C-alpha positions in Angstrom: 4.5 6.4 12.9 2.0 9.2 13.4 4.4 11.7 12.0 4.6 9.7 8.7 0.9 9.0 8.5 -0.1 12.5 9.2 1.7 14.0 6.2 -1.0 12.9 3.7 -4.6 12.7 5.1 -7.1 10.0 4.0 -9.6 10.8 1.2 -13.0 12.0 2.3 -14.4 11.2 -1.1 -12.2 9.5 -3.7 -12.3 11.1 -7.2 -12.5 9.1 -10.3 -9.3 8.2 -12.2 -8.2 6.1 -15.1 -6.7 3.4 -12.9 -6.1 2.3 -9.3 -2.5 1.4 -8.5 -2.0 -0.9 -5.5 1.6 -1.2 -4.3 2.9 -4.6 -3.1 3.8 -5.5 0.4 0.5 -6.8 1.5 0.6 -10.6 1.0 2.3 -13.8 2.0 2.7 -16.6 -0.6 0.8 -19.8 -0.5 3.7 -21.8 0.9 3.0 -24.9 2.9 1.3 -25.2 5.3 -0.7 -22.2 4.0 -3.6 -23.4 1.8 -3.9 -20.1 0.0 -2.4 -16.7 -0.3 -2.5 -14.8 3.1 -2.6 -11.1 3.8 -0.1 -9.5 6.2 -0.4 -6.5 8.4 -0.7 -4.3 5.3 -3.5 -6.3 3.7 -5.8 -3.2 3.9 -4.2 -2.1 0.6 -6.1 -4.9 -1.2 -9.4 -4.3 0.6 -9.3 -0.6 -0.1 -8.3 -1.0 -3.7 -11.2 -3.5 -4.2 -13.6 -1.0 -2.5 -12.5 1.8 -4.8 -13.0 -0.4 -7.9 -16.5 -1.5 -6.7 -17.4 2.2 -6.2 -16.4 2.7 -9.9 -13.7 5.1 -9.1 -11.6 3.5 -11.9 -12.2 0.7 -14.4 -8.7 -0.8 -14.1 -6.4 -2.0 -11.2 -2.7 -2.1 -11.7 -0.9 -4.5 -9.2 2.7 -3.5 -8.7 5.0 -6.0 -6.9 7.5 -8.7 -7.6 9.0 -11.0 -5.0 12.6 -11.6 -3.8 13.5 -15.3 -4.1 15.7 -15.5 -1.0 13.8 -18.5 0.2 13.2 -20.1 -3.2 10.9 -19.3 -6.1 7.3 -18.4 -5.6 4.7 -16.4 -7.3 5.3 -12.6 -7.8 3.3 -10.6 -5.3 1.2 -9.1 -8.1 -0.1 -12.6 -8.9 -0.9 -13.2 -5.3 -2.7 -9.9 -5.1 -4.7 -10.7 -8.2 -5.8 -14.0 -6.6 -7.1 -12.3 -3.5 -8.8 -9.5 -5.5 -10.7 -12.1 -7.5 -12.1 -13.4 -4.2 -13.1 -9.9 -3.4 -15.0 -9.7 -6.6 -12.6 -8.0 -9.0 -12.6 -9.7 -12.5 -9.3 -10.7 -14.0 -10.1 -8.5 -17.0 -9.9 -5.4 -14.8 -6.4 -6.2 -13.5 -2.9 -5.7 -15.0 0.2 -7.1 -13.2 3.6 -5.6 -12.8 5.4 -8.8 -11.5 9.0 -7.5 -11.7 9.4 -4.5 -9.4 11.2 -5.1 -6.1 11.0 -1.6 -4.5 8.9 1.5 -4.6 11.0 3.2 -7.3 10.7 0.2 -9.6 7.0 0.1 -8.9 6.6 3.6 -10.2 8.8 3.0 -13.3 7.0 -0.1 -14.3 3.6 1.4 -13.7 4.6 4.4 -15.8 5.3 2.0 -18.7 1.9 0.4 -18.3 0.2 3.8 -18.2 2.0 5.0 -21.3 1.0 1.8 -23.1 -2.6 2.3 -22.2 -2.5 6.0 -22.9 -3.6 7.0 -19.4 -2.0 9.1 -16.7 -4.5 9.8 -13.8 -4.3 7.2 -11.0 -5.5 6.6 -7.5 -2.4 5.4 -5.6 -3.1 2.9 -2.9 -0.5 2.0 -0.2 -0.1 2.1 3.5 -0.4 5.6 5.1 3.1 5.5 6.5 4.5 4.7 3.1 2.4 7.1 1.1 4.6 10.2 1.3 7.6 8.6 -0.3 5.5 6.7 -2.9 3.5 9.7 -3.9 6.7 11.9 -4.4 8.2 9.2 -6.6 5.2 8.9 -8.9 4.7 12.7 -9.1 8.4 13.2 -10.0 7.9 10.8 -13.0 5.1 13.1 -14.2 2.3 10.8 -13.2 -0.9 12.4 -12.0 -1.2 10.4 -8.8 -3.9 11.0 -6.2 -3.0 9.7 -2.8 -5.4 7.1 -1.4 -3.7 6.0 1.8 -5.0 3.2 3.9 -3.7 0.8 6.7 -3.5 3.5 9.3 -1.8 2.4 12.6 -2.3 5.6 14.6 -6.0 6.3 15.3 -7.9 8.8 17.3 -10.5 7.1 19.5 -13.9 8.8 19.8 -13.7 9.9 23.5 -17.5 10.5 23.5 -17.9 6.7 23.1 -14.7 5.3 24.6 -13.7 7.0 27.8 -10.0 7.0 28.8 -9.3 4.8 31.9 -6.5 4.7 34.4 -5.9 1.0 33.4 -5.5 2.0 29.8 -3.1 4.8 30.7 -0.9 2.3 32.7 -1.0 -0.2 29.9 0.2 2.5 27.5 3.3 3.0 29.6 4.3 -0.7 29.5 6.8 -2.0 26.9 5.0 -3.5 23.9 6.5 -5.6 21.2 3.9 -4.4 18.6 4.8 -0.8 19.2 8.5 -1.7 18.9 7.7 -3.2 15.6 5.9 -0.1 14.4 8.8 2.1 15.6 11.2 -0.1 13.6 8.9 0.2 10.5 8.8 4.0 10.9 12.6 4.3 11.2 13.1 2.2 8.1 10.7 4.4 6.2 12.5 7.6 7.3 15.8 6.0 6.2 14.1 5.0 2.9 13.0 8.6 2.3 16.5 10.0 2.9 18.1 7.3 0.6 15.6 8.0 -2.2 16.1 11.7 -1.8 19.9 11.3 -2.1 19.4 9.2 -5.2 17.3 11.9 -6.7 14.2 9.8 -6.9 12.0 12.1 -4.9 
């Protein structure tokens, strides 16, 4: 996971752009017994996108994400993201939805159409750090001036001046961990995605 996240560093200071594009993959629909839309492990995408908007880095947020209907019909993810962003203080007038895209390549194609319609090109691209490398290459190959704004970092570097390493922590790091297995699976899937997209000529 660290080898993916380390390819594109976080922004020290985000520049201004014409729009903020937040890629889907961060929400869970309001299906019973949930009383509202939930965020999943990648919900940081929404929080960071809202923060960039409130910092006036761009006047518009484009939400890219449909939803597979394998388990029945539900709202597209773009609608769920818009609902949560309203709670975070983003007005509906500042959001445009792409409710149809079902993968990263479709995200980019549909966002490109929106940008062309609006007559804009420069965007801040928000997605999880492990996913940013593939996403950024796709947008750039389509000729979009995309500035990477990665978030949702899994691999962190603790400040050893504050938190001192302990023998207990070292031992715990050696034990099998289901969460780390999940992250490894996620990283492997992303590497496979990169290679498939490269073979298709999308990168």
